[in-house]
Every structure is written in C-alpha cells, then in structure tokens.
N, C-alpha and C positions, 0 to 999 in steps of 0.2 A: 345582866346584859345592858350595855350602854346604848346610847343613840348613835345613829350613823347619819352623816350629812347626805343630802341629796346627791351632791357631786360624787361622793365615794360610792353611794349605791349605784349610780349610773355607770360608773367605771366597772364595778363588779358585775352588774347586770349584763353589760356588753360582753364581758369575758364568759359568763355563764351561757349566754345566747349562742356562742360559737362551739360549745361543747356538745357532745352527743349524749343520747340516753335521757335519763331523768335529771340531769344536772340543773336545768332551769327550774323544774318543779321543786326540787330540793332547795335551791337558792331562794325561791319565793317563800317557801314554808319557813325557812330559818329566820325570815324577817317579820313573820306574823308573831306578835308577842302576846296576844290574848285572843280568845275566841268568844269572849263575852264582856260587855260593858253594862254595868247596872242601869236599871231603868231611869233613876233620877239623874244620873250623869248624861244619859241620852237626851232627856228632856232639856237639861241645861245647855247642852251642845246645840240642839235644834233651836232653842231660843236665841242663842248667839248668832246662828246662821240667819234667822229671820231678822234680827236686829241689824245685822250687817248688810243685808240685801233687800230689805223692804222698808227701811226708814231713812229719812234724810233729816239731819239736824240743821235748824236755822236759828241760831241764838239759843234761847231757852225753849223753843218750840220744836216739836218733832212732827214730821209729815210722813205720810205713807207714800212711798214711791217704789213700785215693784221692779225688781231687776232679776228676772227668772234665769237668764244665762249665768249670772254671778251666783245665784242661789244653787244651781246645779254644780258649778265648779267648787264652791265652798263645801257643799255636801260631800263630794268625792274626796276633797283634800282633808276634810275632817275625819272621814273614814280612815284614810291612810295615816293621818297623824295619830289616831287613837288605837288602831289595831296593829300598827307596825312599829318598828324601831327607827323609822325614818324621821329625822328632825327637820321640820320646816322652819328654818330660821329666817324670819322676815327682816330685811334691812334695806338700805338704799339701793343695793344692786340686785336684790332678790325679792321679788314680790310673790304673792301666792299664785298669780297667773303665770309667772315665769316658771315656777316649779311644776305647775300643772302641764304647761307646754313641754318642758324638758322630759317629764315622765311619760307623757302621752305620746310624743312623737316616736318613741322606741317601743311602745306597746306595754310599758310597765304598769300603767294604770289598770288596764284590763286584767293583767296577770295578778296584780295585788288585790283588786276587788273580787276576782274569782276565788281567791284564797280565803276571803272572809266568809264565815258561815252564812248561807243564804237566809236563814231565819233572822240573823242579826241585821243584815242589809235591809230586809223587808221591814223589820220593826223600826229601824232608823228612818226609813223612807215614810212609813206610816206616821210616825211621830212628827216628822217635819211637815207633812201635809196637814196634820191636825193643828199644828201651831199656825200654819198659814191660814187655815180655815178659821181658827180663833181670831186671828188678826183681822180678817175681813169681816167677820161677824161683829166683833167687839169694838172695832175702831173705824171701819170703812162702810158700814151699813147706814141706811137712812136714820135708823133709830139712834145709832151712835152719833151721827152728825147732829141730830136734834138735841141729844143729851149734852154734847160738847158745846153747842151754841147756848144752851140754857146755862151751863156752868160759866162759860166765858162772858156772856153778856147779861146774866141774871134775867133771862127771859122767863115769863110766867108759865106755869103749868097749863093754864087755859089756852094760851097762844099755841103752845106745842100741841095740845090736844086738837085744836082747830086745824092746824096744819096736817096732822095725821088723818083727821077725818076727810079733809080735802084730797089728800093723796089716795085714800081708800076709794073715794068717788071716782077719781081719774082712772084707777086700776080697773074698777068694775065697768 
C-alpha cells in the first residue's frame, strides 16, 4: 500500500464524514498501516523530536531552548507519519504546522490518534518524556553546566569542587 498525500486524505475524510454508519471508522482504520513500532525506532523518533524542539544551533554550538508547543505538535505529527499511510511532504508551501492545522481543524487528528493502540501512544509519550528528562539532567543541570565550563575553559577540578561546596552551603 502506497502513501497518500494530506490533501487527498482530507478530501476523502470529508466524503467519509458525510456518510452514515461506520464509514468514518472504517475510513480511519484503512489508513492505519501498523499497530506497533519497535522500541529502538521509537527512541530514535523521540530523539529527533527533542533535537528539533529543544535545541538551537548557533554556529558550531548547540544551546538548549525549550519549545513545548512545538514538541507536542511534532509528537502528534510523528505518530501520524509513522502509524498511518499519510505522507507529510514538507516543502515551501507545506510546513509541519500547516499539515497539523489542516488535519486538526476537521477533527482528523483526534480520529487518527484514537485509532493508534493506546499502549503504543503511552509508550511513545513515556519515551519522549524520558528523553526530555535526560536532556535536562545531562545538559541543563548545574552539574552539566560545571562540567561544560570545565571542558570549555579547562577549569580545574578544585575550582569546580569549591563551587559545588559553596552551592551546597547555600542550599542548606
């Protein structure tokens, strides 16, 4: 089975929405192409979402800049891209948020997400939250800041330890 463009899906969705009975449910089900994505692929997809929505590149340096609304939109659209036959072709006229809005305004996002097995949705969401936790722990914490300063400016271990001790005193 091949991919379907968002525009073609939208046209077919509108036709199915006007029909009686289980036409809409059957229409949605025919566009779900898998009910399982393997664990490592989920982790890679979540890593891509985190990189796209929590990092800003400035030359050769990467900074942490959180964009939670974009993270949610990317999460939803990655679910649709990976569990359905809908092709999200990004170009000059069609951005990811354009597709999100077009699908969302007619209720297609809710219908598609509801057709994904709940355990798959939950696992994806858990892995995304874990990757976000990893990012904040490994790169955004005081310890990570001190480590990066040490690496960047060759700061001595003694100076870092004295800063940590001073921080501990302030916390107590």
